[in-house]
C-alpha positions in Angstrom: -1.7 24.4 -5.1 -3.8 24.2 -2.0 -2.7 25.4 1.7 -3.4 25.2 5.1 -1.9 26.4 8.6 -0.8 24.5 11.3 -1.5 27.5 13.5 0.5 28.1 17.2 -1.7 29.7 19.8 0.1 29.6 22.4 2.0 33.1 20.6 -0.4 35.0 19.9 0.1 37.5 16.9 2.5 35.0 15.4 1.8 34.0 12.1 1.2 30.3 11.4 3.4 27.5 9.9 1.7 27.4 6.3 1.9 23.6 4.8 1.7 22.4 1.0 -0.2 19.7 -0.8 3.1 17.3 -1.7 4.1 16.8 -5.1 4.5 14.0 -6.9 8.3 15.0 -7.6 10.5 16.9 -5.1 12.5 18.6 -8.1 10.8 20.6 -10.6 10.7 20.8 -14.1 13.7 23.6 -14.0 15.7 21.3 -11.5 15.0 23.2 -8.2 13.8 21.8 -5.0 10.4 22.5 -3.8 11.3 23.9 -0.4 8.2 23.8 2.7 5.8 21.6 4.7 4.5 19.4 2.9 0.8 17.5 4.1 1.8 13.7 3.1 5.0 12.4 1.9 6.9 13.1 -2.0 6.7 10.6 -4.3 10.1 11.0 -6.4 13.2 12.6 -5.2 14.6 13.2 -8.3 18.0 13.4 -7.7 19.1 13.3 -11.7 16.6 16.3 -12.5 18.3 18.4 -9.8 20.4 21.2 -11.2 23.6 20.6 -8.6 25.4 23.6 -9.3 29.4 23.4 -7.1 30.2 26.9 -5.6 30.8 28.9 -8.5 27.7 28.2 -9.7 29.7 25.7 -12.8 27.7 22.3 -13.5 28.7 20.0 -11.0 30.5 17.0 -12.3 28.5 13.9 -12.7 31.2 12.2 -10.1 30.2 14.8 -7.4 26.3 14.5 -8.4 26.9 10.8 -7.4 29.3 11.0 -4.5 27.2 14.1 -2.9 23.4 12.5 -3.0 23.1 10.4 0.8 19.9 8.7 2.1 19.3 7.1 5.2 16.3 5.3 6.5 15.6 4.3 10.3 12.7 2.3 12.0 12.8 2.2 16.2 9.5 0.3 18.1 9.0 0.0 21.3 7.0 -2.6 23.6 6.7 -2.8 26.8 9.6 -5.0 27.6 11.9 -3.7 24.3 13.7 -1.1 22.2 14.5 -2.2 18.6 15.9 0.4 16.2 16.9 -0.4 12.7 18.5 1.3 10.1 20.7 1.3 6.5 22.4 4.6 5.1 23.8 5.1 1.6 26.4 6.6 1.6 27.8 6.4 -2.1 31.6 5.2 -0.7 29.7 2.3 1.2 26.7 1.0 2.9 26.1 0.5 6.4 23.4 -1.0 8.2 22.8 -1.4 11.8 19.7 -3.6 14.3 19.9 -3.5 17.5 17.5 -4.3 21.0 18.0 -3.2 24.3 15.8 -5.7 27.1 14.7 -3.0 28.9 14.1 -4.9 32.3 17.8 -6.0 32.1 19.2 -3.1 30.2 21.4 -5.4 28.2 21.9 -4.6 24.4 22.5 -6.9 21.7 23.1 -5.2 18.3 24.6 -6.2 14.6 26.4 -4.3 12.1 26.9 -3.8 8.9 29.5 -2.1 6.7 29.8 -3.0 2.9 31.9 -1.6 0.0 30.6 0.2 -2.8 29.2 -2.6 -5.3 28.3 -4.6 -2.0 25.0 -6.3 -0.8 23.1 -3.2 -0.3 20.7 -0.4 -0.9 18.0 2.2 0.0 14.7 2.2 -1.0 14.6 5.6 -3.3 11.2 6.5 -2.2 9.2 7.2 0.8 5.9 6.3 -0.8 7.3 2.8 -2.6 10.1 0.4 -2.8 12.8 -2.2 -1.5 16.6 -1.9 0.6 18.2 -4.3 2.2 21.6 -5.6 3.5 22.5 -8.3 4.2 25.8 -10.9 5.1 27.5 -11.7 8.3 25.2 -12.1 11.1 22.1 -10.9 9.7 20.0 -9.8 6.8 18.0 -6.6 7.5 15.2 -5.5 4.9 12.8 -2.7 4.4 9.7 -2.5 2.6 7.5 0.5 1.5 3.9 0.2 -0.6 2.0 2.7 -1.1 3.8 4.5 1.6 3.1 1.4 4.6 6.5 0.2 6.0 7.7 -3.0 6.4 10.7 -4.0 8.2 12.1 -7.4 8.2 15.4 -8.8 10.2 16.6 -12.2 10.4 19.2 -13.1 13.3 20.1 -15.3 15.2 19.0 -13.8 18.2 16.2 -11.6 17.3 13.8 -12.6 14.4 11.0 -9.8 13.1 8.7 -9.2 10.5 6.4 -5.4 11.4 4.8 -3.2 8.9 3.6 0.4 10.7 0.0 1.5 10.6 -0.7 4.8 10.8 -3.8 6.5 11.3 -6.2 7.4 8.7 -6.4 10.4 8.6 -2.4 11.0 10.5 0.2 13.2 8.6 3.7 13.0 8.4 6.6 15.1 9.2 7.3 16.2 5.9 10.0 18.6 4.8 12.5 20.0 2.1 15.2 22.7 3.1 17.7 24.1 2.1 21.1 22.9 2.8 24.5 24.1 2.5 25.3 26.7 -0.7 24.2 24.4 -3.0 22.7 21.4 -1.4 19.1 20.4 -0.3 17.7 17.6 2.2 14.2 15.3 2.4 13.1 14.9 6.0 9.8 12.0 6.5 9.0 10.8 9.7 6.2 9.7 11.5 5.9 9.0 15.6 3.6 7.1 17.5 2.2 4.3 14.4 1.0 1.2 16.0 2.6 -1.7 15.1 1.7 -5.3 13.7 3.3 -8.5 13.0 6.1 -10.8 14.3 8.9 -10.5 16.9 10.9 -13.0 18.2 14.2 -12.7 20.8 15.9 -15.9 20.8 13.2 -17.6 20.0 9.8 -16.9 22.2 7.5 -14.3 20.6 7.4 -11.2 22.0 3.8 -9.2 22.2 3.1 -6.3 20.3 -0.5 -5.5 21.4 1.1 -1.7 22.9 3.9 -1.3 20.7 4.6 1.6 19.0 6.7 2.5 16.3 8.4 5.4 14.7 10.1 5.8 11.3 12.8 8.4 9.5 13.6 8.8 6.5 15.7 11.3 4.7 17.9 12.1 1.7 19.6 15.0 -0.4 23.1 16.8 -1.2 24.2 17.4 2.4 26.8 19.4 4.0 29.9 17.5 4.1 30.6 17.8 7.2 26.9 17.6 9.1 26.1 17.0 12.9 22.7 16.5 14.8 21.3 16.1 17.9 18.0 14.5 17.7 15.3 13.0 20.4 12.5 10.6 19.5 10.0 9.0 21.5 6.9 6.9 20.6 4.2 6.0 23.5 1.6 6.2 25.8 0.0 8.5 28.5 -2.7 8.0 30.2 -4.5 5.7 27.3 -3.3 8.8 24.8 -0.5 7.7 21.9 2.2 10.1 22.2 4.8 10.6 19.2 7.6 13.5 19.7 10.4 14.1 17.0 12.9 16.7 17.9 15.9 17.4 15.9 18.2 20.4 15.5 21.7 20.5 12.8 20.2 19.6 9.6 17.2 21.2 8.5 16.9 24.5 9.9 17.0 26.6 6.7 13.5 28.4 7.6 12.2 25.2 9.1 12.5 22.9 11.4 11.9 19.4 12.1 10.1 19.4 15.2 6.6 17.6 15.8 4.4 16.3 18.3 2.1 13.6 17.2 -1.1 12.9 19.3 -3.4 10.3 19.4 -2.3 10.9 15.3 -2.5 14.3 14.9 0.1 16.2 13.4 1.4 19.4 15.5 4.1 21.4 14.3 6.6 22.8 17.0 9.3 25.3 16.8 12.9 25.2 17.1 14.5 23.9 20.2 18.2 23.4 22.3 20.0 20.3 23.2 22.2 20.6 26.1 23.9 17.3 27.8 27.9 16.8 27.9 29.6 15.4 24.9 32.0 14.2 27.0 29.8 12.3 29.9 27.7 11.0 27.7 25.8 9.6 30.9 24.8 12.4 32.0 21.2 14.6 31.9 20.2 16.6 28.6 18.2 18.9 28.8 16.1 19.9 25.7 14.1 22.8 26.0 12.0 25.4 23.3 12.6 29.7 23.5 8.5 29.5 23.6 8.2 27.8 26.5 6.3 24.9 24.5 8.7 22.0 25.4 11.1 21.6 28.5 11.8 18.0 28.9 14.8 16.1 30.1 16.6 12.9 29.2 17.9 10.6 31.5 20.2 7.5 29.5 20.4 4.2 30.4 22.3 2.4 27.6 23.6 3.4 23.9 24.2 2.4 20.9 27.8 4.2 19.8 30.2 3.8 17.0 33.3 5.7 15.7 35.2 5.0 12.4 37.8 7.5 11.5 38.7 6.5 7.7 40.2 8.3 4.4 37.3 9.7 2.9 34.6 8.9 5.8 34.4 10.4 9.4 31.5 9.7 12.0 31.1 9.9 15.5 27.8 8.2 16.2 26.0 7.8 19.8 22.1 7.4 20.1 20.9 6.3 23.2 18.1 4.6 24.5 16.9 6.6 27.9 14.0 8.1 30.2 11.6 11.5 29.1 10.0 13.6 31.9 8.4 17.2 31.8 6.3 18.7 29.6 5.0 19.2 25.3 2.4 22.3 24.7 0.6 21.2 21.5 -0.7 23.3 18.4 -4.2 23.7 20.5 -2.4 24.9 23.8 -2.8 21.3 25.6 -0.2 20.7 27.9 1.0 17.2 28.2 3.3 15.6 30.7 5.4 13.0 31.0 6.8 10.7 33.0 9.9 8.9 32.9 8.3 7.7 29.2 10.8 5.7 27.1 12.9 7.0 24.1 15.5 8.0 21.7 18.5 11.2 22.0 20.8 10.5 19.4 24.2 12.9 19.0 26.3 12.3 15.1 29.0 13.7 13.4 29.8 12.4 9.7 32.4 14.0 7.2 30.7 12.2 3.6 
């Protein structure tokens, strides 16, 4: 297996981060997950091969093997006038999905929500490289398609129609990692930001130009904690004619590795851990997102949000995804400082018991 490093010249003396060629199967022939940063997608999650044990080291029951595995997918698209977000989740007990469109100038949010019982008309793509996923019914249909790692999303609703494909640079690398989770689980996350967009977007029958649109995706799966929470930030934008992508998170993938990365004109730069400061009970107040090494110092000012609270027998969810503006600085892996000034992006605060 070949390895390379993504160094951090802003911290002399610090060992570089090691990355590796992705395995075809995330679970090896002994039933163990492959952990680390990967230079590309892992084709097969292969949860059926995982030697899943309970906390007393006994083989997990068939019930646990099935219901403890979670998976979700998300795509966000930013155009000059709109922000479009689309998500699909399989948490085994049920399937859920949402799509929203923010009219930036009017600050008006339109959304569609799906919630399906187990066995309903939904499925996620089993692989970040190939597969089909969907959730249907109610006020619209949402479809995810991945072919040779290329994402396509279709949304058919009364107010919004979309059929878009995400285009990565020829040599652009996604963020792809696998971490231990809790005592006996694992989480695989694959994200890629600053992607070009092609296809069709219509809002109330009028076509929206995608000439300057940028997008990002998230594929996450694994045996996650029963009680899971995270904070998250995402940017797909342009500064001085250069394409920027950013993914920052805290709360899930932090057992030795983190899922923080910056893309500049398609080049991936791995980042260190970050802190999120915000007032949960005053969600419209500004956020501060920063790293202790000084490479990241950002403020975020929310303008609108999609939120949902579920308090069910087995499940709970307190979800808020904010759309707003980022300002501040990011220092990339080459030591270059990038200034952001009111750049549109997303943050998220989420608690789930699943």
